[in-house]
N, C-alpha and C positions, 0 to 999 in steps of 0.2 A: 617241829625240829628233825632233818634227815643227816643223818652220819655217812660220808659213804668215805670211799678209796680217790684219793687224787693222784692222778698222774702225775709224774716229775718232766718239768717244763709244760707246763701247759697252763690254759688261762687262769683257772683255781690253784695251780701250784703259782704263779705269779701272787695273788691275793694275799699267798697263804703267807709268801714274804714282806708283804707289806704289812699284815696283821702283825707277824713275830716282829718284825722291823720297828714298830711302834711301841711293842709293849715289850719286849726283851733285849732290845739295843739302844736304842735312840737313849732311852732317861739317863746310858749309861756312859754317852757319849762316844755311844758306838755304831757302826753301820755294817747290816747283816751285808749287803752288796759289798765290801771290802773282805768278803770272809769266801773262801774255796768250797762249794757246796756242790761238786761235782759229785760226791760218792751219794750224794741223797738220793742218784738216779737208780741205784741198788735196794734203798728202802722202804717202806708201807708206810704211806702218809695220808693220814685219816682225818678228816675233815666235817667240822659241823656246821651243818646250814640251814637257813632261814630263808623260804625260795633261794635265791640265788645270791644270797650278803651268806659269807664265812663269817661265822661267830669265834670258833675254837681251829685249831687243829694240835696232832700230833703227831710224832714220827718216831718210829722204830726203825732200828736198823741189826744187823745180824750180830752177833758177842760171838767169841770163839769156844761159846758152852752153844751145842748143837740140841740143848734145851731149854733158851731161854734167848728172849728179844731186850733189847734195850731202849728203854725208851731215854730219845735224845732232849725231847722237847713237848712240850703240853702247854698249850698259850691260849689263851680267849681274852679277846675283846676285853680290857678295863672296866669300861661302861655296864659290863652285864658282868662282871665277875659273879657277881651273888647271886644270879637264876638259875644256877644247880647245872652253867653248861659243862664246866669242868668235870663235875663227879661225873654226868650222861656219857661224855667224851672219852675217863678216862674207865670207864665199865667196858664201852664199849672196843676200845684200846683192849682189853683183859681178854675180852671175848673170840676179838678177831686172832689175838696171840695164840689162842688156846684154838681156835680153827688150823691154824697152821704145824699144830703139833709140838708148839713151845707149851713148858709149865711152869715157866717164871719170866719174871722181868724185872727189870735190873736198872738204875735209875741214877742221875747224880742230879740233886735238888738242890736247886738255891735253898738256905737256912730259911729265910723267910718260909718257902711251901712245905717245909718239913712238915708242920702241925697239917695240913691237908694234907697229905700220901699216909699221916699217923693214923687219920680215920679212915682209911680204905685199906687198912692192917700193914703195910708198908714198914717194915725193920730198917733200921738204921746198924751200917754195917761198920763204918771206922770212925776216925774223928774229923771233925770240919776241916774243909781245905779250900784254895785259891785254887782258881781253874787260872791259865792264863791269857786266856782269850776275852774271858768274862770274869774282871776282876771283883768280885762279892764272892762270899763264904757258899760253899757247894758242903752236901754230906752225901754219901753211896746210901742209896738204901735198897731193897730187893723186896718183892712178895713171890713167895708160892702158888700158884693157881691152881684153882682144884674146879673140874667140870663140871659145872651144875645138870647135865643132862645124867 
């Protein structure tokens, strides 16, 4: 498996949108193509590939805190979610974040994903809340990163 950066607007980015839509929007009766994703042109997008097949994607954006990035999305194809792709992608995202000189990641996890992030030492910061554009409960989480070098 290869994890690499995906350029906004590229063919691989289009694959990422299809995957994100299938896994995260369509099950809720939503469509990612109805959203304005133009701000993602400034984001860091990483994809996990097997040959040319996209297995998972993560999207990181800037925060007001210059030492932190926000993980806006971590998505793995449903049929392979038990194959540790998410774990490997999350580790790569953490290393990538450190390589940019940042030392923490914040995220708004769906409550159903909270146990996954807890396994990797993410801590909850607030009570559960609803997002307006994705009508499922979320929780704000954070992890302080430590450079392993």
